[in-house]
Backbone as a chain_set.jsonl record, in Angstrom:
{"seq": "MKKVILLISAWLICFYGVAQNRLFENGTLDKPFVSGFNTQNIVPEASLYPNPSTGKVFISLSGFKGKRMQLRVTNVIGNVVFQETYYETEDQTIKALNLSNVNKGLYYVKIEAEKYNEIRKVYLI", "coords": {"N": [[169.302, 74.619, 176.706], [171.684, 74.801, 175.497], [171.62, 72.388, 174.167], [169.72, 72.924, 172.047], [171.174, 74.826, 170.33], [173.054, 73.235, 169.699], [171.796, 71.643, 168.008], [170.724, 73.409, 166.198], [172.858, 74.034, 165.166], [174.014, 71.866, 164.104], [172.143, 71.39, 162.121], [172.3, 73.691, 160.004], [174.921, 73.083, 159.447], [174.615, 70.776, 157.983], [172.825, 71.435, 156.007], [173.849, 73.503, 154.828], [176.171, 72.017, 153.865], [174.668, 70.431, 151.665], [173.452, 72.219, 150.464], [175.552, 73.531, 149.087], [176.691, 71.165, 147.747], [174.695, 70.908, 146.015], [172.792, 68.744, 146.4], [170.189, 66.702, 144.699], [166.941, 65.119, 144.702], [166.506, 62.646, 143.905], [169.434, 61.931, 144.181], [171.615, 62.511, 143.296], [174.986, 64.194, 142.779], [175.899, 67.585, 141.911], [178.178, 68.762, 141.676], [181.484, 67.563, 141.259], [182.966, 64.751, 142.551], [185.733, 64.024, 144.491], [187.911, 61.353, 144.614], [190.347, 60.339, 144.785], [194.047, 60.493, 144.509], [195.909, 61.685, 141.909], [198.646, 60.238, 140.863], [200.51, 61.185, 138.863], [200.733, 63.687, 139.04], [202.906, 64.52, 140.691], [204.3, 67.09, 142.677], [207.764, 68.003, 142.444], [210.088, 68.032, 145.125], [213.044, 69.309, 146.947], [214.966, 69.029, 149.727], [217.76, 70.184, 151.883], [220.069, 69.328, 154.42], [222.248, 68.803, 157.273], [222.344, 72.054, 158.101], [223.508, 74.573, 159.215], [226.873, 72.926, 158.082], [229.138, 70.381, 158.961], [230.514, 69.236, 156.922], [229.253, 66.852, 155.881], [226.483, 66.505, 153.947], [223.356, 66.24, 153.228], [220.913, 65.542, 150.725], [217.482, 65.568, 150.48], [214.885, 64.162, 148.265], [212.019, 64.317, 146.238], [210.087, 63.082, 143.849], [211.266, 62.943, 141.701], [211.443, 60.738, 140.02], [212.872, 58.723, 137.489], [213.897, 60.905, 135.939], [216.142, 62.997, 134.542], [218.858, 63.746, 136.945], [220.841, 66.573, 137.999], [223.305, 67.737, 140.054], [225.059, 70.234, 141.619], [227.781, 71.889, 143.309], [228.993, 74.819, 143.964], [231.233, 77.504, 145.039], [231.404, 80.705, 146.341], [232.665, 82.139, 144.296], [232.291, 80.86, 141.862], [233.479, 78.603, 141.189], [233.299, 75.066, 140.608], [232.899, 72.614, 142.989], [231.905, 70.225, 143.461], [230.252, 67.829, 141.537], [227.646, 65.903, 139.652], [226.12, 63.964, 137.612], [222.885, 61.779, 136.586], [220.43, 59.599, 136.861], [217.42, 59.372, 138.148], [216.092, 56.784, 140.001], [214.374, 56.118, 141.726], [211.302, 57.417, 143.59], [211.581, 58.607, 146.0], [214.152, 59.584, 147.81], [217.548, 60.005, 149.292], [220.393, 61.542, 148.788], [223.548, 61.452, 149.461], [226.211, 64.159, 150.227], [229.604, 64.494, 150.29], [231.472, 66.914, 151.6], [233.511, 67.523, 152.885], [236.395, 67.844, 152.037], [236.545, 70.352, 151.153], [237.236, 73.807, 151.752], [236.314, 75.599, 154.46], [233.033, 77.484, 154.817], [230.641, 79.418, 152.506], [228.749, 77.996, 150.308], [227.229, 77.042, 147.12], [224.771, 74.702, 146.279], [223.435, 73.341, 143.522], [220.2, 72.261, 142.262], [219.109, 70.534, 139.55], [216.515, 69.495, 137.105], [213.934, 67.734, 134.767], [212.16, 70.345, 134.109], [212.463, 71.629, 136.446], [214.613, 73.635, 138.771], [216.738, 74.762, 141.063], [218.344, 76.77, 143.487], [220.27, 76.102, 146.276], [221.369, 77.273, 149.405], [224.556, 76.44, 151.384], [226.261, 76.309, 154.399], [229.62, 75.636, 155.356], [231.09, 74.432, 158.254]], "CA": [[169.563, 75.832, 175.565], [173.102, 74.09, 174.955], [171.206, 71.394, 172.94], [169.022, 73.665, 171.003], [172.102, 75.741, 169.712], [173.933, 72.028, 168.934], [170.82, 71.289, 166.835], [170.534, 74.348, 165.044], [174.352, 74.174, 164.096], [174.255, 70.869, 163.263], [171.251, 71.678, 160.821], [172.949, 74.629, 159.414], [175.857, 72.266, 158.551], [174.173, 69.635, 157.176], [171.773, 72.096, 154.764], [174.755, 74.307, 154.021], [176.801, 71.256, 152.759], [173.707, 70.073, 151.068], [173.109, 73.225, 149.355], [176.59, 73.716, 148.197], [177.058, 70.277, 146.615], [173.113, 70.799, 144.892], [172.217, 67.113, 146.108], [168.753, 66.318, 144.243], [166.07, 64.618, 145.234], [167.438, 61.678, 143.143], [170.456, 61.36, 144.924], [173.06, 62.944, 142.431], [175.795, 65.522, 142.863], [175.773, 68.586, 140.644], [179.38, 68.958, 141.737], [182.26, 66.306, 140.984], [183.485, 64.185, 144.011], [187.196, 63.295, 144.52], [188.044, 60.121, 145.416], [191.878, 59.59, 144.951], [195.021, 61.365, 144.09], [196.643, 61.545, 140.492], [200.147, 60.286, 141.22], [201.107, 61.189, 137.856], [200.983, 65.132, 138.883], [203.342, 64.664, 142.004], [205.309, 68.152, 142.539], [208.91, 67.285, 142.593], [210.675, 68.674, 146.236], [214.094, 69.008, 147.348], [215.306, 69.783, 150.958], [219.026, 70.2, 152.435], [220.331, 69.429, 155.636], [222.12, 69.78, 158.195], [222.749, 73.546, 157.389], [225.247, 74.445, 158.669], [227.189, 71.328, 158.092], [230.433, 70.097, 159.057], [231.064, 68.55, 155.571], [228.567, 65.942, 155.335], [225.324, 67.096, 153.452], [222.096, 65.446, 152.684], [219.649, 66.371, 149.91], [216.077, 64.712, 150.098], [214.659, 64.45, 147.045], [211.08, 63.334, 146.296], [209.066, 63.676, 142.938], [212.199, 62.984, 140.466], [211.527, 59.463, 139.362], [212.816, 58.432, 135.932], [214.274, 62.236, 135.694], [217.882, 63.259, 134.741], [219.159, 64.713, 137.642], [222.362, 67.146, 138.107], [223.678, 68.178, 141.353], [226.377, 70.932, 141.235], [228.022, 72.66, 144.572], [230.054, 75.954, 143.883], [231.952, 78.52, 145.908], [230.795, 81.584, 145.941], [233.186, 82.661, 142.82], [231.475, 80.133, 141.059], [234.22, 77.509, 141.398], [232.415, 73.791, 140.804], [233.865, 71.841, 143.845], [231.172, 69.298, 143.175], [229.368, 67.754, 140.007], [227.396, 64.617, 139.614], [224.834, 63.685, 137.05], [222.242, 60.706, 136.977], [218.972, 59.18, 136.577], [216.635, 58.838, 139.381], [215.021, 55.365, 139.459], [213.569, 56.237, 143.172], [210.565, 58.154, 143.918], [211.952, 59.244, 147.244], [215.455, 59.244, 147.895], [218.258, 61.073, 150.008], [221.784, 61.842, 148.428], [224.727, 62.043, 150.609], [227.449, 64.516, 149.037], [231.003, 64.6, 151.233], [232.302, 68.006, 151.206], [234.645, 67.496, 153.865], [237.11, 68.031, 151.625], [236.645, 71.955, 150.881], [237.329, 74.511, 152.659], [234.797, 76.429, 155.318], [232.181, 78.722, 154.21], [229.522, 79.565, 152.165], [228.708, 76.893, 149.25], [225.581, 77.027, 146.577], [223.879, 73.64, 145.672], [222.385, 73.745, 142.383], [219.728, 71.052, 141.9], [218.373, 70.816, 138.441], [216.032, 67.908, 136.691], [213.252, 68.273, 133.94], [211.38, 71.431, 134.44], [212.992, 71.679, 137.784], [215.868, 74.425, 138.815], [216.574, 75.167, 142.401], [219.793, 76.851, 144.153], [220.244, 76.195, 147.839], [222.856, 77.687, 149.919], [224.842, 75.743, 152.476], [227.454, 76.869, 155.244], [230.332, 74.636, 155.777], [231.737, 75.101, 159.274]], "C": [[171.054, 75.039, 174.875], [172.407, 73.278, 173.559], [170.438, 71.735, 171.804], [170.007, 74.466, 169.88], [173.138, 74.359, 169.12], [172.825, 71.627, 167.954], [170.993, 72.256, 165.96], [171.871, 74.278, 164.296], [174.549, 73.219, 163.566], [173.233, 70.683, 161.658], [171.661, 72.468, 159.938], [174.161, 73.924, 158.752], [175.277, 71.554, 157.526], [173.295, 70.556, 156.171], [172.955, 72.989, 154.195], [175.719, 73.431, 152.951], [176.164, 70.761, 151.625], [173.419, 70.872, 149.884], [174.484, 73.652, 148.556], [177.131, 72.525, 147.378], [175.627, 70.101, 145.506], [173.084, 69.226, 144.915], [170.683, 67.387, 145.708], [168.16, 65.267, 144.686], [166.353, 63.149, 144.873], [168.758, 61.143, 143.655], [171.766, 61.677, 144.162], [173.574, 64.204, 142.854], [175.932, 66.158, 141.828], [177.793, 68.763, 140.654], [180.279, 67.664, 141.466], [182.954, 66.034, 142.352], [184.906, 63.706, 143.538], [187.482, 62.48, 145.183], [189.424, 59.723, 145.495], [192.55, 61.055, 144.347], [195.672, 60.94, 142.724], [197.94, 61.668, 141.251], [200.88, 60.433, 140.504], [201.717, 62.942, 138.178], [201.85, 65.031, 140.338], [204.392, 65.855, 141.848], [206.708, 67.756, 142.894], [209.133, 68.453, 144.021], [212.14, 68.021, 146.505], [214.504, 69.75, 148.618], [217.046, 69.259, 151.146], [218.997, 70.369, 153.984], [221.444, 68.591, 155.866], [222.537, 71.448, 157.524], [222.801, 74.289, 158.458], [225.802, 72.911, 158.773], [228.704, 71.269, 158.389], [231.403, 69.449, 157.973], [230.182, 67.388, 154.717], [226.752, 66.418, 155.051], [224.505, 66.071, 153.026], [221.255, 66.14, 151.794], [218.537, 65.245, 149.932], [215.212, 65.054, 148.992], [213.559, 63.434, 146.684], [210.338, 63.819, 144.938], [210.173, 63.471, 141.596], [212.381, 61.75, 139.551], [211.564, 59.399, 138.008], [213.136, 59.932, 135.269], [215.654, 62.154, 135.427], [218.043, 64.102, 135.685], [220.724, 65.367, 137.654], [222.365, 68.102, 139.164], [224.97, 68.847, 141.322], [226.946, 71.773, 142.68], [229.169, 73.593, 144.051], [230.337, 76.511, 144.921], [231.076, 79.694, 145.633], [231.575, 82.739, 144.769], [232.749, 82.171, 142.198], [232.262, 78.962, 140.754], [233.467, 76.265, 141.442], [233.473, 73.028, 141.655], [233.235, 70.067, 143.876], [230.497, 68.849, 142.07], [228.886, 66.51, 139.806], [225.839, 64.701, 138.757], [224.044, 62.016, 137.234], [221.186, 60.407, 136.744], [218.47, 58.713, 137.586], [215.825, 57.819, 139.015], [214.283, 55.201, 140.904], [212.353, 57.371, 143.172], [210.866, 59.49, 145.014], [213.452, 58.785, 147.289], [216.11, 60.385, 148.603], [219.842, 60.703, 149.482], [222.746, 62.297, 149.696], [226.088, 62.809, 149.839], [228.728, 64.798, 150.501], [231.448, 65.9, 150.815], [233.281, 68.336, 151.899], [235.917, 68.043, 153.741], [237.807, 69.616, 151.34], [236.684, 72.457, 152.061], [236.042, 75.271, 153.193], [234.453, 77.475, 154.496], [231.031, 78.735, 153.252], [229.327, 78.669, 150.738], [227.194, 77.279, 148.527], [225.507, 75.573, 145.915], [222.961, 74.069, 144.673], [221.798, 72.453, 142.118], [219.104, 71.209, 140.465], [217.682, 69.358, 137.849], [214.889, 68.795, 135.734], [212.255, 69.255, 134.455], [211.445, 71.638, 136.167], [214.379, 72.666, 138.088], [215.66, 75.039, 140.142], [218.045, 75.384, 143.088], [219.543, 76.983, 145.726], [221.465, 76.412, 148.316], [223.101, 76.932, 151.36], [226.042, 76.173, 153.229], [228.352, 75.53, 155.746], [231.011, 75.305, 156.926], [232.872, 74.231, 160.109]], "O": [[171.18, 74.849, 173.665], [172.607, 73.489, 172.362], [170.415, 71.075, 170.765], [169.624, 74.68, 168.73], [173.9, 74.542, 168.171], [173.285, 71.204, 166.893], [171.45, 71.946, 164.86], [171.992, 74.426, 163.08], [175.21, 73.262, 162.529], [173.482, 70.122, 160.591], [171.441, 72.048, 158.802], [174.401, 74.162, 157.568], [175.468, 71.756, 156.327], [173.154, 69.844, 155.177], [172.937, 73.163, 152.976], [176.02, 73.737, 151.797], [176.826, 70.597, 150.601], [173.211, 70.498, 148.729], [174.389, 74.096, 147.412], [177.909, 72.73, 146.446], [175.557, 69.386, 144.506], [173.26, 68.508, 143.93], [170.019, 68.212, 146.336], [168.882, 64.367, 145.116], [166.415, 62.425, 145.866], [169.069, 59.96, 143.514], [172.835, 61.127, 144.427], [172.874, 65.146, 143.224], [176.092, 65.566, 140.76], [178.472, 68.857, 139.632], [179.636, 66.614, 141.471], [183.405, 66.903, 143.099], [185.161, 63.144, 142.473], [187.404, 62.618, 146.404], [189.72, 58.792, 146.243], [192.056, 62.111, 143.951], [195.922, 59.745, 142.561], [198.337, 62.594, 141.958], [202.028, 60.085, 140.782], [202.774, 63.392, 137.736], [201.253, 65.621, 141.239], [205.291, 65.727, 141.017], [206.728, 67.011, 143.874], [208.519, 69.52, 144.048], [212.466, 66.839, 146.395], [214.421, 70.978, 148.641], [217.499, 68.217, 150.671], [218.304, 71.13, 154.66], [221.772, 67.749, 155.031], [223.019, 71.639, 156.408], [221.697, 74.807, 158.628], [225.288, 71.975, 159.384], [229.422, 72.191, 157.999], [232.608, 69.212, 158.062], [230.257, 67.067, 153.531], [225.966, 66.608, 155.98], [224.963, 65.068, 152.48], [220.878, 67.281, 152.064], [218.737, 64.137, 149.433], [214.841, 66.216, 148.827], [213.716, 62.214, 146.7], [209.976, 64.996, 144.934], [209.804, 63.893, 140.5], [213.172, 61.663, 138.613], [210.659, 59.83, 137.293], [212.678, 60.168, 134.152], [216.351, 61.322, 136.009], [217.528, 65.214, 135.564], [221.689, 64.672, 137.334], [221.625, 69.084, 139.229], [225.97, 68.189, 141.036], [226.007, 72.467, 143.071], [230.243, 73.082, 143.732], [229.747, 76.118, 145.927], [230.155, 79.668, 144.817], [231.154, 83.86, 144.485], [232.441, 82.966, 141.309], [231.707, 78.189, 139.973], [232.792, 76.234, 142.472], [234.62, 72.803, 141.269], [233.85, 69.047, 144.185], [230.017, 69.817, 141.48], [229.824, 65.715, 139.747], [224.802, 65.267, 139.105], [224.584, 61.162, 137.937], [220.704, 61.352, 136.121], [218.918, 57.67, 138.063], [215.049, 57.796, 138.06], [213.653, 54.172, 141.148], [212.703, 58.386, 142.571], [210.588, 60.688, 144.973], [213.833, 57.71, 146.827], [215.594, 61.502, 148.652], [220.377, 59.64, 149.799], [222.649, 63.18, 150.549], [226.836, 62.223, 149.056], [228.405, 65.316, 151.57], [231.818, 66.02, 149.647], [233.95, 69.34, 151.655], [236.568, 68.56, 154.65], [238.983, 69.977, 151.31], [236.353, 71.948, 153.132], [235.016, 75.5, 152.552], [235.139, 78.165, 153.743], [230.379, 77.697, 153.36], [230.25, 78.994, 149.991], [226.226, 77.702, 149.159], [226.267, 75.362, 144.97], [222.019, 74.854, 144.785], [222.531, 71.521, 141.786], [218.502, 72.275, 140.334], [218.208, 68.27, 138.082], [214.792, 70.022, 135.759], [211.483, 68.838, 135.319], [210.469, 71.769, 136.906], [215.345, 72.264, 137.44], [214.665, 75.711, 140.411], [218.824, 74.445, 143.246], [218.79, 77.79, 146.271], [222.495, 75.921, 147.854], [222.255, 76.798, 152.245], [226.984, 76.435, 152.482], [227.875, 74.592, 156.386], [231.467, 76.445, 156.829], [233.494, 74.754, 161.034]]}, "num_chains": 1, "name": "protein.A"}
């Protein structure tokens, strides 16, 4: 009985897959087939850690190669305590920010690049 159910399941999966792709007798597919990824359309990402931090904060950046970057850290009343502008030369990089010289509390890290703008909170303890 298990073999019959297995055979029927396999047949349905194969039939459904062929029907979805509209495989014709000559072996051509009606739907396009994806054979790789376009690396030009990489979505930029940024992550910040550790949070909370004792002063050294790392920002992991990916997908920003060739873009003008601006990192800005502000306190809760808007005073800028750190700012850096540079051009990213790598696709994946980790920036280290030394915030051990500022008071403990809540800070905002603003990450700006071409068509990318994000603000993250970081707590210094």
